[in-house]
C-alpha positions in Angstrom: 0.0 0.0 0.0 1.4 3.4 -1.0 1.1 6.2 1.5 0.9 9.9 0.7 1.5 12.7 3.2 -0.3 16.0 3.3 0.6 19.0 5.4 -2.6 20.9 6.2 -4.6 23.1 8.5 -8.2 22.3 7.4 -9.5 25.4 9.2 -12.2 24.2 8.6 -12.2 21.3 6.1 -14.2 21.9 2.9 -15.1 20.3 -0.4 -11.9 21.7 -2.0 -9.8 19.9 0.6 -11.7 16.7 -0.1 -11.0 17.1 -3.8 -7.3 17.3 -3.1 -7.4 14.1 -1.1 -9.4 12.3 -3.7 -7.2 13.5 -6.6 -4.1 12.4 -4.8 -5.6 8.9 -4.4 -6.5 8.9 -8.1 -3.1 10.1 -9.2 -1.4 7.3 -7.3 -3.9 4.6 -8.3 -5.2 4.4 -4.7 -3.2 5.1 -1.6 -3.5 5.8 2.1 -3.4 9.4 3.3 -1.4 10.7 6.4 -2.0 14.3 7.3 0.2 16.5 9.5 -2.2 19.1 10.8 -1.8 22.4 12.7 -3.4 22.4 16.1 -5.4 25.1 17.8 -3.3 27.9 16.2 -2.6 28.4 12.5 0.2 29.7 10.3 -1.4 33.1 9.6 -1.1 33.9 13.3 -4.7 33.2 14.2 -6.7 30.8 16.3 -8.3 27.8 14.6 -12.0 28.2 14.2 -12.6 24.8 15.8 -10.3 22.8 18.1 -7.6 20.5 16.7 -9.2 17.3 18.0 -12.5 17.8 16.3 -10.8 19.0 13.1 -8.7 15.8 13.1 -11.8 13.8 13.7 -13.5 15.3 10.7 -10.4 14.7 8.6 -10.4 11.0 9.1 -14.1 10.9 8.7 -13.8 12.5 5.3 -11.0 10.6 3.5 -7.7 10.7 5.4 -6.5 7.7 7.3 -4.1 9.1 10.0 -3.8 12.6 11.4 -0.8 13.7 13.4 -0.1 17.1 14.9 2.1 19.9 13.8 3.1 21.4 17.2 2.0 25.0 17.8 5.5 26.6 17.8 6.0 25.3 14.2 2.5 25.9 13.1 3.1 29.6 14.0 6.3 29.7 12.0 7.0 31.3 8.6 6.0 29.4 5.5 9.6 28.0 5.4 9.5 26.8 9.1 5.9 25.5 8.7 6.8 23.4 5.6 10.1 22.2 7.1 8.5 20.9 10.3 5.6 19.3 8.4 7.9 17.5 6.0 10.3 16.5 8.8 7.4 14.8 10.7 6.3 12.9 7.6 10.0 11.9 6.9 10.6 10.7 10.4 7.3 8.8 10.5 9.2 6.6 8.1 6.2 5.3 6.1 5.3 7.9 3.4 6.2 7.3 -0.2 4.8 10.7 -1.5 4.1 14.2 -0.3 1.1 15.8 -2.0 0.2 19.5 -2.0 -2.2 21.7 -3.9 -0.9 24.5 -6.1 -2.3 27.0 -8.6 0.3 25.8 -11.1 -0.4 22.1 -11.0 3.0 21.7 -12.7 5.5 19.9 -10.4 8.4 20.5 -12.8 8.2 24.3 -12.8 7.8 24.3 -9.0 10.9 22.1 -8.7 12.8 24.5 -10.9 11.8 27.4 -8.7 12.7 25.5 -5.5 16.2 24.8 -6.8 16.8 28.3 -8.2 15.7 30.4 -5.2 18.3 28.7 -2.9 21.4 29.3 -5.0 24.2 31.6 -3.8 23.2 34.1 -6.5 19.6 34.1 -5.3 20.7 34.5 -1.7 22.8 37.5 -2.6 20.0 39.2 -4.5 17.6 38.5 -1.6 19.9 40.1 0.9 20.4 43.1 -1.3 16.6 43.4 -1.6 15.9 43.2 2.1 18.6 45.8 2.7 16.6 48.3 0.5 13.8 48.0 3.0 11.4 45.7 1.2 9.9 42.6 2.8 11.6 39.2 2.6 8.8 37.9 0.4 9.2 40.8 -2.0 13.0 40.4 -2.1 12.6 36.7 -3.0 10.2 37.6 -5.8 12.5 40.2 -7.1 15.4 37.8 -7.1 13.3 35.2 -8.9 12.3 37.7 -11.5 15.9 38.3 -12.3 17.0 34.6 -12.2 14.0 32.8 -13.7 12.5 35.4 -16.1 8.9 34.7 -17.1 8.9 31.5 -15.1 9.0 33.5 -11.9 5.2 33.9 -12.1 4.9 30.7 -10.0 6.1 32.6 -6.9 3.2 35.1 -7.1 0.6 32.6 -6.0 0.4 31.6 -2.3 -0.1 27.8 -2.7 2.7 27.7 -5.3 4.9 29.4 -2.8 4.1 27.0 0.0 4.6 24.1 -2.4 8.1 25.4 -3.2 8.8 25.4 0.5 7.8 21.8 0.7 10.1 21.0 -2.2 13.0 22.9 -0.6 12.4 21.0 2.7 12.5 17.6 0.9 15.8 18.6 -0.7 17.2 19.8 2.6 16.3 16.5 4.3 17.5 14.5 1.4 14.2 12.8 1.6 13.2 9.9 -0.7 9.6 10.9 -0.6 8.4 11.9 -4.1 6.4 15.2 -4.5 3.2 15.4 -6.5 1.0 18.4 -6.8 -2.7 18.7 -7.5 -4.1 21.7 -9.3 -6.0 23.8 -6.7 -9.6 24.4 -7.6 -12.2 26.8 -6.1 -11.6 30.2 -4.7 -8.2 31.8 -4.4 -6.3 31.6 -1.1 -8.0 33.8 1.6 -10.9 34.6 -0.8 -14.3 34.8 0.8 -16.0 32.8 -2.0 -16.2 29.2 -3.2 -14.2 26.4 -1.6 -12.2 28.7 0.7 -11.6 28.2 4.4 -11.4 31.9 4.7 -14.9 32.3 3.3 -16.2 29.6 5.6 -14.7 31.3 8.6 -16.3 34.6 7.5 -19.7 32.9 7.2 -19.4 31.4 10.7 -18.3 34.8 12.1 -21.3 36.4 10.5 -23.7 33.8 11.7 -24.4 32.4 8.2 -24.6 28.8 7.1 -21.3 27.5 5.5 -22.4 23.8 5.6 -23.2 23.3 1.9 -19.5 23.9 1.2 -18.4 21.2 3.6 -18.7 17.4 3.5 -22.0 16.4 5.2 -20.3 14.4 8.0 -18.0 17.3 8.8 -20.8 19.9 9.0 -22.7 17.6 11.3 -19.7 17.2 13.6 -19.0 20.9 13.6 -22.6 21.8 14.4 -22.5 19.5 17.4 -19.4 21.4 18.6 -21.3 24.7 18.2 -24.3 23.3 20.1 -21.9 22.1 22.9 -20.4 25.6 23.1 -17.0 24.7 21.8 -16.8 26.9 18.8 -16.5 28.6 16.5 -13.5 30.4 18.1 -12.2 33.7 16.8 -9.4 36.1 17.7 -11.8 38.5 19.2 -12.9 35.9 21.7 -9.4 35.7 23.0 -8.4 39.4 22.8 -8.7 40.3 26.5 -6.7 37.3 27.5 -4.0 38.0 24.8 -3.7 41.6 25.8 -3.3 40.8 29.4 -0.5 38.4 28.7 1.3 40.6 26.3 1.2 43.6 28.6 2.9 41.5 31.3 5.9 40.8 29.1 9.1 42.7 30.0 11.4 41.3 27.3 10.1 41.0 23.8 13.5 40.1 22.3 12.8 36.4 22.8 9.8 36.3 20.5 10.5 34.2 17.4 11.7 36.3 14.4 11.8 39.6 16.4 14.8 41.4 14.8 16.0 44.8 13.9 14.4 46.7 16.8 11.0 45.1 16.5 11.2 44.2 20.2 11.2 48.0 20.9 8.1 48.4 18.8 6.4 45.6 20.7 7.3 47.2 24.0 6.0 50.6 22.8 2.7 49.4 21.5 1.9 46.5 23.9 -0.6 48.7 25.7 -2.9 49.4 22.8 -6.6 48.8 23.4 -7.1 46.1 20.8 -5.0 43.5 19.0 -5.9 45.1 15.7 -4.5 48.5 16.8 -1.4 46.8 18.2 -0.8 45.0 14.9 -1.2 48.2 12.9 1.2 50.2 15.1 3.9 47.5 15.2 3.8 46.7 11.5 6.4 48.3 9.1 6.7 48.0 5.3 9.5 45.4 5.7 7.2 42.9 7.6 4.0 41.4 6.4 1.0 41.5 8.6 0.9 37.7 8.8 4.4 37.7 10.2 3.5 40.4 12.9 0.3 38.4 13.8 2.5 35.3 14.3 4.8 37.2 16.6 1.9 38.6 18.6 0.3 35.1 19.0 3.7 33.7 20.1 4.1 36.4 22.6 0.6 35.7 24.1 1.4 31.9 24.2 4.9 32.3 25.7 6.6 30.8 22.6 10.2 31.8 22.3 12.8 31.6 19.5 14.3 28.7 21.3 11.2 26.6 20.9 11.8 26.1 17.1 15.6 26.0 17.0 15.5 22.3 16.7 12.9 20.1 14.8 9.9 18.5 16.6 11.0 15.8 19.1 8.0 13.6 18.8 5.0 12.7 16.7 1.6 13.0 18.3 -1.4 11.1 16.8 -4.7 13.0 16.8 -7.0 10.7 14.8 -7.1 7.6 12.7 -9.4 5.1 11.0 -8.9 1.3 10.6 -6.4 1.9 7.8 -4.7 4.5 10.0 -4.3 1.9 12.7 -2.4 -0.4 10.3 -0.3 2.5 9.1 0.5 3.4 12.7 1.5 -0.2 13.6 4.0 -0.1 10.7 5.2 3.4 11.7 6.0 2.2 15.2 8.6 -0.1 13.7 10.0 2.4 11.2 9.6 5.9 12.8 12.7 7.8 13.9 10.8 9.8 16.5 8.7 8.7 19.5 5.0 8.3 18.5 2.6 9.5 21.1 -0.9 8.0 21.4 -1.2 8.1 25.2 -0.2 11.6 26.6 1.1 10.0 29.8 3.9 8.4 27.8 5.4 11.8 27.2 6.9 11.6 30.7 9.2 8.9 29.5 10.7 11.1 26.7 13.4 13.7 26.7 13.3 16.9 28.7 12.8 18.9 25.5 9.8 16.7 24.5 8.2 17.1 27.9 8.7 20.9 27.7 7.2 21.1 24.3 4.2 19.0 25.3 3.7 21.2 28.4 3.8 24.3 26.1 1.2 22.6 23.9 -0.9 21.8 26.9 -0.8 25.4 28.1 -1.7 26.7 24.6 -4.7 24.4 24.6 -5.8 25.6 28.0 -5.5 29.2 26.7 -7.6 28.3 23.6 -10.3 26.6 25.7 -11.0 29.7 27.7 -12.7 31.1 24.6 -15.4 28.3 24.7 -18.9 29.5 25.6 -19.4 26.3 27.6 -17.6 26.7 30.9 -17.6 23.0 31.5 -15.3 22.7 28.5 -12.7 25.1 29.9 -10.8 23.1 32.6 -7.1 22.9 32.2 -4.7 20.0 31.5 -7.2 18.5 29.0 -4.3 17.6 26.7 -3.0 15.1 29.2 -6.3 13.3 29.1 -7.0 13.2 25.3 -6.6 10.0 23.3 -6.7 9.9 19.5 -10.1 9.8 17.8 -10.8 6.5 16.1 -13.3 6.6 13.2 -14.9 3.2 12.5 -16.0 4.1 9.0 -14.3 6.5 6.5 -16.8 8.3 4.3 
């Protein structure tokens, strides 16, 4: 049985995501799917609209076979850090033959070309020069690609292409034997409010509208039960007072990931703003994208420091599986190069770094749960009690 890995967020899962899973299976003539999924916080520096355990449960109920977690510090990293950690987990799981990702291009060869040409010494020199002129890192990369690749540099102008290129760079860096395939992304553009867009679904939920027709039926049923139980949807506004309280208590902002070139002083200056939105607007400069500043603010609120991502993830935590996933997991236990966690208590037998990361993850989940309307769902230390979801039937 061939196995394909997908690095994802599914925030929330929709029919476009299901299309990617199904097209991956078709392209490989049938395969099992392993997902590495962000937890309660996502790469754009935001909270997940529903908790990681229910999102993992919907994922294995809608076509995937095994879902493991991308720990929060890595989920809140740059596109490069996010991709590297996701690929690292799939590589160390030791069972994946392929990595599949969606892209606007749909052409794996042009993406591989871009991935190889933006990491050359010439490209690096051009990127450094661009950043020194005051433009953002992303803009500097694009400018370098324009000079090196000519008309083919168009692939770097689309967000899913860019993330796909980061996956390819990570595969090369790890000297992975996993083969990359890409599926042409259909539906709305990234962060669009229409069509098969997670952003559009979140907007509908925030407005009190019904996004369910754009989701698989079983997923919509599971999410509606979460809403009825008072465990979602969760938005940044729900957490704003808690975040502001924590950020205002910080005395040294220099330890926040990616805080460089005096940004810590801007954080210190504007930490007392009345809202997160105002804080973001005041801290931001033209050199840094808003998503990067959002990630920094979220890391500050969660107590995540630059040290937390200096090394790759020290374990693989299982969130959900179906019957096929159980078989995959059994094989992975023999081949994996990292400890695999199904019972949280087993973390105590791991390294000090692994224990510290799990404690940080537990704290981040406790913080997230305080946004639930149902007070009975807010108690702390829930991460230490949560076993993987097991789906009996994959629909």
